[in-house]
C-alpha positions as a Python dict, from the first residue, in 0.01 Angstrom:
ca = {
    (1, 'M'): (0, 0, 0),
    (2, 'K'): (-290, -234, 65),
    (3, 'K'): (-196, -566, -88),
    (4, 'L'): (-385, -843, -261),
    (5, 'V'): (-579, -1005, 20),
    (6, 'F'): (-689, -662, 142),
    (7, 'L'): (-818, -524, -190),
    (8, 'V'): (-1147, -554, -13),
    (9, 'V'): (-1149, -568, 367),
    (10, 'A'): (-1341, -874, 492),
    (11, 'L'): (-1562, -793, 792),
    (12, 'T'): (-1687, -1144, 867),
    (13, 'I'): (-1971, -1195, 1104),
    (14, 'I'): (-1914, -1505, 1317),
    (15, 'S'): (-2202, -1651, 1510),
    (16, 'C'): (-2096, -1826, 1831),
    (17, 'K'): (-2292, -1992, 2106),
    (18, 'K'): (-2319, -1785, 2422),
    (19, 'D'): (-2219, -1940, 2753),
    (20, 'D'): (-2454, -1706, 2937),
    (21, 'K'): (-2767, -1589, 2761),
    (22, 'N'): (-2785, -1288, 2992),
    (23, 'I'): (-2448, -1149, 2880),
    (24, 'D'): (-2488, -946, 2564),
    (25, 'Y'): (-2195, -709, 2589),
    (26, 'V'): (-1819, -692, 2551),
    (27, 'L'): (-1593, -478, 2769),
    (28, 'L'): (-1357, -277, 2550),
    (29, 'S'): (-1075, -55, 2678),
    (30, 'G'): (-767, 93, 2524),
    (31, 'T'): (-479, 339, 2529),
    (32, 'V'): (-406, 566, 2233),
    (33, 'E'): (-73, 748, 2214),
    (34, 'N'): (20, 1053, 2005),
    (35, 'S'): (-332, 1122, 1884),
    (36, 'E'): (-527, 1447, 1880),
    (37, 'E'): (-856, 1263, 1825),
    (38, 'S'): (-1124, 1307, 2091),
    (39, 'S'): (-1305, 983, 2017),
    (40, 'A'): (-1285, 643, 1854),
    (41, 'M'): (-1558, 468, 1656),
    (42, 'I'): (-1666, 104, 1660),
    (43, 'R'): (-1876, 2, 1361),
    (44, 'G'): (-2009, -330, 1236),
    (45, 'Y'): (-2325, -513, 1137),
    (46, 'D'): (-2529, -423, 1440),
    (47, 'L'): (-2327, -152, 1606),
    (48, 'K'): (-2207, 203, 1547),
    (49, 'E'): (-2083, 367, 1863),
    (50, 'E'): (-1854, 659, 1936),
    (51, 'I'): (-1623, 617, 2236),
    (52, 'P'): (-1466, 926, 2397),
    (53, 'I'): (-1087, 933, 2433),
    (54, 'S'): (-977, 1103, 2755),
    (55, 'A'): (-707, 1370, 2776),
    (56, 'N'): (-454, 1104, 2881),
    (57, 'G'): (-538, 885, 2580),
    (58, 'T'): (-749, 618, 2747),
    (59, 'L'): (-1092, 491, 2654),
    (60, 'S'): (-1335, 232, 2780),
    (61, 'D'): (-1690, 127, 2706),
    (62, 'T'): (-1944, -148, 2745),
    (63, 'L'): (-2054, -244, 2396),
    (64, 'Y'): (-2386, -423, 2363),
    (65, 'L'): (-2381, -663, 2069),
    (66, 'D'): (-2649, -838, 1871),
    (67, 'T'): (-2389, -1047, 1693),
    (68, 'N'): (-2045, -1185, 1774),
    (69, 'G'): (-1794, -1116, 1502),
    (70, 'F'): (-1569, -867, 1327),
    (71, 'Y'): (-1610, -493, 1360),
    (72, 'E'): (-1402, -197, 1247),
    (73, 'L'): (-1227, 23, 1500),
    (74, 'Y'): (-1165, 379, 1371),
    (75, 'I'): (-937, 637, 1529),
    (76, 'G'): (-934, 937, 1299),
    (77, 'R'): (-843, 813, 950),
    (78, 'E'): (-683, 497, 1087),
    (79, 'R'): (-883, 178, 1115),
    (80, 'T'): (-835, -186, 1200),
    (81, 'L'): (-1040, -503, 1202),
    (82, 'T'): (-1143, -606, 1554),
    (83, 'Y'): (-1308, -926, 1674),
    (84, 'L'): (-1572, -884, 1945),
    (85, 'E'): (-1765, -1150, 2134),
    (86, 'K'): (-2035, -1127, 2396),
    (87, 'G'): (-1925, -1187, 2754),
    (88, 'K'): (-1558, -1121, 2675),
    (89, 'T'): (-1303, -849, 2744),
    (90, 'L'): (-1061, -683, 2505),
    (91, 'T'): (-792, -426, 2576),
    (92, 'F'): (-570, -265, 2315),
    (93, 'S'): (-283, -20, 2299),
    (94, 'V'): (-172, 171, 1990),
    (95, 'D'): (62, 451, 1887),
    (96, 'I'): (-120, 652, 1620),
    (97, 'T'): (211, 738, 1447),
    (98, 'Q'): (273, 366, 1380),
    (99, 'F'): (-81, 243, 1392),
    (100, 'D'): (-65, -98, 1223),
    (101, 'E'): (281, -183, 1355),
    (102, 'S'): (212, -90, 1717),
    (103, 'I'): (-139, -214, 1788),
    (104, 'S'): (-151, -502, 2036),
    (105, 'Y'): (-421, -669, 2240),
    (106, 'S'): (-475, -835, 2576),
    (107, 'G'): (-780, -984, 2747),
    (108, 'D'): (-1010, -1272, 2657),
    (109, 'L'): (-997, -1200, 2283),
    (110, 'A'): (-625, -1123, 2259),
    (111, 'A'): (-534, -1425, 2044),
    (112, 'E'): (-796, -1358, 1777),
    (113, 'N'): (-721, -987, 1754),
    (114, 'N'): (-344, -1023, 1757),
    (115, 'Y'): (-388, -1273, 1474),
    (116, 'L'): (-584, -1015, 1275),
    (117, 'A'): (-310, -759, 1336),
    (118, 'E'): (-47, -1006, 1213),
    (119, 'K'): (-262, -1090, 913),
    (120, 'Y'): (-268, -726, 813),
    (121, 'L'): (107, -685, 857),
    (122, 'L'): (157, -995, 641),
    (123, 'S'): (-47, -829, 367),
    (124, 'E'): (184, -526, 383),
    (125, 'K'): (478, -747, 284),
    (126, 'E'): (319, -863, -40),
    (127, 'K'): (398, -738, -385),
    (128, 'P'): (190, -438, -494),
    (129, 'Y'): (-143, -562, -625),
    (130, 'Q'): (-88, -367, -947),
    (131, 'E'): (218, -585, -1010),
    (132, 'V'): (40, -907, -918),
    (133, 'F'): (-260, -846, -1143),
    (134, 'A'): (-36, -741, -1430),
    (135, 'M'): (129, -1086, -1430),
    (136, 'S'): (61, -1349, -1691),
    (137, 'E'): (-225, -1583, -1607),
    (138, 'K'): (10, -1867, -1510),
    (139, 'D'): (224, -1647, -1288),
    (140, 'F'): (-79, -1479, -1131),
    (141, 'V'): (-240, -1810, -1035),
    (142, 'A'): (88, -1930, -883),
    (143, 'E'): (126, -1604, -687),
    (144, 'A'): (-236, -1605, -570),
    (145, 'N'): (-204, -1967, -453),
    (146, 'S'): (119, -1882, -272),
    (147, 'I'): (-44, -1587, -98),
    (148, 'H'): (-338, -1804, 6),
    (149, 'S'): (-102, -2065, 150),
    (150, 'R'): (85, -1804, 353),
    (151, 'Y'): (-235, -1687, 519),
    (152, 'E'): (-339, -2045, 588),
    (153, 'D'): (0, -2106, 751),
    (154, 'L'): (-42, -1797, 969),
    (155, 'L'): (-386, -1912, 1080),
    (156, 'N'): (-278, -2270, 1151),
    (157, 'N'): (36, -2166, 1339),
    (158, 'T'): (-127, -1904, 1561),
    (159, 'E'): (-173, -2037, 1914),
    (160, 'G'): (-471, -1971, 2136),
    (161, 'L'): (-740, -1936, 1870),
    (162, 'S'): (-1071, -2107, 1932),
    (163, 'E'): (-1153, -2394, 1695),
    (164, 'A'): (-1474, -2222, 1586),
    (165, 'F'): (-1280, -1908, 1498),
    (166, 'K'): (-1019, -2106, 1304),
    (167, 'A'): (-1282, -2295, 1104),
    (168, 'L'): (-1470, -1981, 1008),
    (169, 'E'): (-1154, -1783, 934),
    (170, 'A'): (-1036, -2066, 705),
    (171, 'K'): (-1355, -2017, 504),
    (172, 'E'): (-1288, -1645, 494),
    (173, 'L'): (-945, -1704, 345),
    (174, 'D'): (-1100, -1930, 82),
    (175, 'Y'): (-1361, -1670, -11),
    (176, 'E'): (-1092, -1399, -35),
    (177, 'H'): (-884, -1626, -257),
    (178, 'I'): (-1173, -1700, -492),
    (179, 'M'): (-1257, -1330, -507),
    (180, 'N'): (-903, -1248, -618),
    (181, 'L'): (-918, -1516, -888),
    (182, 'E'): (-1253, -1378, -1008),
    (183, 'N'): (-1106, -1028, -1029),
    (184, 'F'): (-804, -1124, -1238),
    (185, 'Q'): (-931, -1069, -1592),
    (186, 'E'): (-1078, -722, -1532),
    (187, 'Y'): (-792, -604, -1311),
    (188, 'H'): (-534, -735, -1558),
    (189, 'R'): (-701, -536, -1834),
    (190, 'Y'): (-696, -225, -1618),
    (191, 'F'): (-334, -245, -1502),
    (192, 'T'): (-191, -350, -1839),
    (193, 'G'): (-418, -138, -2057),
    (194, 'D'): (-496, -445, -2268),
    (195, 'R'): (-876, -441, -2293),
    (196, 'T'): (-870, -745, -2526),
    (197, 'F'): (-717, -977, -2264),
    (198, 'K'): (-914, -1289, -2181),
    (199, 'V'): (-830, -1571, -1942),
    (200, 'S'): (-793, -1923, -2076),
    (201, 'D'): (-1095, -2146, -2129),
    (202, 'R'): (-1012, -2356, -1823),
    (203, 'Y'): (-929, -2069, -1589),
    (204, 'Y'): (-1260, -2077, -1399),
    (205, 'E'): (-1273, -2457, -1358),
    (206, 'P'): (-1148, -2447, -995),
    (207, 'M'): (-1454, -2235, -914),
    (208, 'K'): (-1713, -2458, -1081),
    (209, 'D'): (-1822, -2612, -749),
    (210, 'I'): (-1863, -2283, -564),
    (211, 'D'): (-2219, -2223, -454),
    (212, 'Y'): (-2294, -1867, -561),
    (213, 'A'): (-2642, -1878, -412),
    (214, 'D'): (-2563, -1987, -55),
    (215, 'T'): (-2789, -1752, 137),
    (216, 'T'): (-2678, -1899, 472),
    (217, 'A'): (-2312, -1825, 400),
    (218, 'F'): (-2418, -1482, 282),
    (219, 'R'): (-2566, -1406, 624),
    (220, 'Q'): (-2259, -1532, 810),
    (221, 'S'): (-1976, -1385, 606),
    (222, 'I'): (-1908, -1050, 444),
    (223, 'A'): (-1614, -1213, 266),
    (224, 'Y'): (-1869, -1439, 96),
    (225, 'Q'): (-2087, -1136, 20),
    (226, 'R'): (-1797, -956, -147),
    (227, 'M'): (-1699, -1268, -337),
    (228, 'L'): (-2056, -1299, -465),
    (229, 'D'): (-2063, -932, -564),
    (230, 'T'): (-1732, -980, -747),
    (231, 'H'): (-1873, -1286, -924),
    (232, 'F'): (-2177, -1100, -1057),
    (233, 'N'): (-1964, -804, -1161),
    (234, 'R'): (-1734, -1041, -1347),
    (235, 'L'): (-2026, -1191, -1535),
    (236, 'I'): (-2144, -843, -1635),
    (237, 'N'): (-1795, -737, -1744),
    (238, 'E'): (-1776, -1043, -1966),
    (239, 'S'): (-2111, -965, -2127),
    (240, 'D'): (-2126, -856, -2486),
    (241, 'N'): (-2131, -482, -2419),
    (242, 'D'): (-2046, -362, -2768),
    (243, 'D'): (-2406, -242, -2780),
    (244, 'P'): (-2386, 137, -2725),
    (245, 'D'): (-2704, 112, -2518),
    (246, 'F'): (-2553, -148, -2282),
    (247, 'D'): (-2605, -37, -1922),
    (248, 'P'): (-2386, -221, -1667),
    (249, 'T'): (-2605, -109, -1377),
    (250, 'M'): (-2918, -252, -1535),
    (251, 'A'): (-2728, -567, -1630),
    (252, 'Y'): (-2601, -618, -1272),
    (253, 'L'): (-2941, -564, -1113),
    (254, 'T'): (-3109, -797, -1360),
    (255, 'K'): (-2847, -1071, -1307),
    (256, 'V'): (-2876, -1057, -927),
    (257, 'D'): (-3255, -1036, -942),
    (258, 'E'): (-3269, -1348, -1161),
    (259, 'S'): (-3001, -1545, -972),
    (260, 'L'): (-3114, -1513, -610),
    (261, 'P'): (-3448, -1569, -437),
    (262, 'D'): (-3621, -1272, -279),
    (263, 'G'): (-3485, -1211, 67),
    (264, 'Y'): (-3186, -1086, 263),
    (265, 'A'): (-2906, -1185, 22),
    (266, 'K'): (-3069, -1034, -286),
    (267, 'D'): (-3166, -718, -102),
    (268, 'Q'): (-2818, -665, 43),
    (269, 'L'): (-2652, -701, -298),
    (270, 'L'): (-2899, -477, -477),
    (271, 'Y'): (-2904, -217, -202),
    (272, 'G'): (-2525, -229, -160),
    (273, 'F'): (-2480, -170, -533),
    (274, 'L'): (-2732, 112, -556),
    (275, 'E'): (-2637, 289, -233),
    (276, 'F'): (-2344, 444, -420),
    (277, 'G'): (-2413, 316, -771),
    (278, 'M'): (-2750, 473, -846),
    (279, 'R'): (-2677, 735, -1111),
    (280, 'P'): (-2872, 1030, -1253),
    (281, 'D'): (-2889, 897, -1608),
    (282, 'V'): (-3154, 776, -1852),
    (283, 'S'): (-3187, 441, -1674),
    (284, 'L'): (-3256, 592, -1331),
    (285, 'D'): (-3630, 520, -1334),
    (286, 'D'): (-3583, 161, -1459),
    (287, 'V'): (-3311, 93, -1202),
    (288, 'Y'): (-3531, 219, -921),
    (289, 'Q'): (-3828, 11, -1037),
    (290, 'I'): (-3621, -310, -1046),
    (291, 'Y'): (-3521, -256, -684),
    (292, 'K'): (-3870, -151, -580),
    (293, 'S'): (-4013, -471, -731),
    (294, 'S'): (-3760, -707, -567),
    (295, 'S'): (-3938, -734, -229),
    (296, 'P'): (-3681, -503, -66),
    (297, 'D'): (-3624, -436, 301),
    (298, 'P'): (-3858, -145, 389),
    (299, 'E'): (-3582, 59, 556),
    (300, 'N'): (-3349, 16, 259),
    (301, 'L'): (-3630, 102, 19),
    (302, 'E'): (-3695, 422, 211),
    (303, 'K'): (-3325, 520, 188),
    (304, 'L'): (-3301, 445, -183),
    (305, 'T'): (-3628, 625, -251),
    (306, 'A'): (-3480, 934, -88),
    (307, 'R'): (-3167, 893, -299),
    (308, 'Y'): (-3377, 844, -614),
    (309, 'N'): (-3572, 1163, -542),
    (310, 'K'): (-3243, 1346, -487),
    (311, 'L'): (-3106, 1235, -824),
    (312, 'R'): (-3410, 1294, -1045),
    (313, 'P'): (-3349, 1671, -1074),
    (314, 'L'): (-2998, 1591, -1202),
    (315, 'L'): (-3110, 1413, -1518),
    (316, 'P'): (-2972, 1547, -1848),
    (317, 'G'): (-3140, 1867, -1966),
    (318, 'N'): (-3222, 2001, -1620),
    (319, 'D'): (-3070, 2322, -1484),
    (320, 'S'): (-2741, 2261, -1305),
    (321, 'P'): (-2689, 2355, -941),
    (322, 'T'): (-2459, 2655, -924),
    (323, 'F'): (-2149, 2757, -730),
    (324, 'T'): (-1936, 3057, -637),
    (325, 'Y'): (-1598, 2954, -496),
    (326, 'E'): (-1254, 3094, -428),
    (327, 'N'): (-1023, 3086, -728),
    (328, 'H'): (-662, 2980, -673),
    (329, 'K'): (-552, 3278, -883),
    (330, 'G'): (-753, 3521, -670),
    (331, 'G'): (-1110, 3633, -630),
    (332, 'T'): (-1403, 3402, -689),
    (333, 'T'): (-1550, 3219, -986),
    (334, 'S'): (-1916, 3130, -1040),
    (335, 'L'): (-2077, 2889, -1280),
    (336, 'S'): (-2255, 3189, -1434),
    (337, 'D'): (-1912, 3336, -1522),
    (338, 'L'): (-1865, 3043, -1761),
    (339, 'E'): (-2196, 3082, -1943),
    (340, 'G'): (-2163, 3019, -2316),
    (341, 'R'): (-1907, 2741, -2274),
    (342, 'Y'): (-1928, 2372, -2195),
    (343, 'V'): (-1800, 2319, -1839),
    (344, 'Y'): (-1624, 1998, -1736),
    (345, 'I'): (-1599, 1984, -1356),
    (346, 'D'): (-1363, 1767, -1152),
    (347, 'V'): (-1461, 1738, -784),
    (348, 'W'): (-1151, 1622, -596),
    (349, 'A'): (-932, 1660, -284),
    (350, 'T'): (-559, 1657, -216),
    (351, 'W'): (-592, 1345, 4),
    (352, 'C'): (-778, 1143, -263),
    (353, 'G'): (-548, 890, -433),
    (354, 'P'): (-780, 812, -727),
    (355, 'C'): (-820, 1187, -783),
    (356, 'I'): (-444, 1236, -801),
    (357, 'R'): (-411, 946, -1045),
    (358, 'E'): (-651, 1121, -1285),
    (359, 'I'): (-439, 1438, -1302),
    (360, 'P'): (-212, 1331, -1594),
    (361, 'A'): (-514, 1223, -1800),
    (362, 'L'): (-697, 1546, -1714),
    (363, 'K'): (-398, 1753, -1825),
    (364, 'A'): (-390, 1562, -2154),
    (365, 'V'): (-760, 1624, -2219),
    (366, 'E'): (-720, 1992, -2132),
    (367, 'E'): (-434, 2021, -2382),
    (368, 'D'): (-625, 1842, -2657),
    (369, 'F'): (-930, 2067, -2615),
    (370, 'Q'): (-758, 2393, -2522),
    (371, 'D'): (-882, 2566, -2838),
    (372, 'E'): (-1238, 2438, -2804),
    (373, 'N'): (-1538, 2595, -2633),
    (374, 'V'): (-1496, 2408, -2305),
    (375, 'A'): (-1381, 2523, -1961),
    (376, 'F'): (-1211, 2278, -1727),
    (377, 'V'): (-1291, 2344, -1362),
    (378, 'S'): (-1146, 2159, -1062),
    (379, 'I'): (-1330, 2204, -730),
    (380, 'S'): (-1141, 2092, -421),
    (381, 'I'): (-1345, 1976, -123),
    (382, 'D'): (-1048, 1978, 113),
    (383, 'E'): (-1116, 2084, 471),
    (384, 'K'): (-1011, 2430, 588),
    (385, 'K'): (-712, 2284, 771),
    (386, 'D'): (-580, 2156, 436),
    (387, 'Y'): (-618, 2492, 260),
    (388, 'D'): (-240, 2550, 239),
    (389, 'T'): (-191, 2196, 112),
    (390, 'W'): (-437, 2268, -169),
    (391, 'K'): (-268, 2595, -257),
    (392, 'A'): (73, 2428, -267),
    (393, 'M'): (-37, 2122, -466),
    (394, 'V'): (-202, 2326, -739),
    (395, 'T'): (125, 2516, -782),
    (396, 'E'): (363, 2222, -745),
    (397, 'K'): (175, 1999, -986),
    (398, 'D'): (115, 2288, -1225),
    (399, 'L'): (-256, 2210, -1239),
    (400, 'G'): (-434, 2375, -1530),
    (401, 'G'): (-788, 2486, -1587),
    (402, 'I'): (-979, 2684, -1324),
    (403, 'Q'): (-881, 2574, -974),
    (404, 'L'): (-1146, 2642, -706),
    (405, 'M'): (-1185, 2563, -336),
    (406, 'A'): (-1536, 2471, -213),
    (407, 'D'): (-1659, 2668, 88),
    (408, 'N'): (-1761, 2380, 315),
    (409, 'N'): (-1598, 2058, 181),
    (410, 'W'): (-1851, 1769, 164),
    (411, 'K'): (-2128, 1994, 294),
    (412, 'S'): (-2088, 2261, 28),
    (413, 'D'): (-2420, 2331, -145),
    (414, 'F'): (-2292, 2233, -490),
    (415, 'V'): (-2158, 1901, -359),
    (416, 'E'): (-2477, 1821, -169),
    (417, 'N'): (-2707, 1932, -451),
    (418, 'Y'): (-2526, 1696, -689),
    (419, 'G'): (-2563, 1412, -436),
    (420, 'I'): (-2187, 1347, -439),
    (421, 'L'): (-2095, 1057, -210),
    (422, 'G'): (-1748, 978, -341),
    (423, 'I'): (-1467, 1140, -537),
    (424, 'P'): (-1334, 1192, -792),
    (425, 'R'): (-1662, 1295, -949),
    (426, 'F'): (-1690, 1451, -1292),
    (427, 'I'): (-1975, 1666, -1423),
    (428, 'L'): (-2044, 1811, -1768),
    (429, 'I'): (-2264, 2119, -1814),
    (430, 'D'): (-2369, 2280, -2144),
    (431, 'P'): (-2330, 2649, -2244),
    (432, 'Q'): (-2682, 2728, -2119),
    (433, 'G'): (-2614, 2587, -1773),
    (434, 'K'): (-2805, 2265, -1842),
    (435, 'I'): (-2677, 1927, -1723),
    (436, 'V'): (-2522, 1711, -1994),
    (437, 'S'): (-2404, 1445, -1747),
    (438, 'A'): (-2411, 1462, -1368),
    (439, 'D'): (-2173, 1166, -1359),
    (440, 'A'): (-1952, 1215, -1664),
    (441, 'P'): (-1667, 986, -1777),
    (442, 'R'): (-1328, 1027, -1609),
    (443, 'P'): (-1043, 1190, -1802),
    (444, 'S'): (-877, 848, -1831),
    (445, 'D'): (-1190, 704, -1997),
    (446, 'P'): (-1183, 732, -2381),
    (447, 'K'): (-1558, 793, -2365),
    (448, 'L'): (-1492, 1146, -2238),
    (449, 'R'): (-1313, 1249, -2558),
    (450, 'E'): (-1587, 1087, -2766),
    (451, 'M'): (-1851, 1281, -2571),
    (452, 'L'): (-1671, 1614, -2606),
    (453, 'Q'): (-1596, 1564, -2975),
    (454, 'E'): (-1961, 1487, -3043),
    (455, 'L'): (-2079, 1796, -2852),
    (456, 'L'): (-1820, 2035, -2994),
}
């Protein structure tokens, strides 16, 4: 369970003075035990490099960096935060079966990276974040402050860290703490189910001196970036959205566009939001125009333009992409087989936690509408190696509706044609095969029942 401080992983970029201007690389080596992976991946602001893992589990590479700072090291589905600095060496060893508990470092950057490993293990000892955010306001603030103090103690008591690293990491801890405080009202509503909950009038006073337009800090710290994103989302969530035409995407883009000057910070927030948040709905054109008019980075504009063009055919009223997939009960099922009925599609996978959490709500909706003209279809995008897992889970969890397995997981035509980048994803199609919503409400969202009742 990822605990409070790691609700969002902070990948801070730390700028440090080079001792030798000619050295622009770090020497990375490692030993990986009990892994079938053939390569590892290093990814960060200015780097994305695959490193082969030899048959005996060793790897080594010379990584050329534009920026000193924090990068993510991936080995299969495992990942860890790693600090890299030009002109330095770093060696690690890890047992993939106990990844977080076993990883250890040596070399020039051992102290910083062993600190990060300890920081993560400390987060594992915290109370589940669902429990923390469900606390009363008073208890939550006390718990959040206590958590913040524990991380400060770990930082201050870790030997061998450079002073520059300690100073910048202290800021990171502050940004993470503020972000958690900003998240409290919305997360409390979610975990308690009390959508009327509001924090006290003085709750945000400790944050009144925070500079939410510090473009320099934005460039230096992803923790600051995520805090700023959380801040704007909080302001939107607190908006008067009783208006049925209220569009949170439009509201977020407008708030960021008005609050920050044109440049890197604004572009990163807008692009970061739209990279996965651009939706094929009635506001698609307006959303795209706001970004296009915000003096965007040309490369980011090109990417979002491609995404925009991908989504336009998915607007309501257009013909839906089709599918023909294996049915859990035998044979295959096509979208055309369901002609004449509304079709509510759940795109999911057995490894997807949020997908699994929607199952009880989906079953409830299926039961409530079992006598109506609507077919409930679940399409798994599990890989072929997880085929038996899918078969077993459908049976063990007594999943209803029409259970299908996509033919090529994420690369299946239906998944790609709908521009699906994350799951669960829900789609609603009308009896004529036209799109009602390419990004429909989740089963746990009351808006789904309202939508179905209105249509039926």
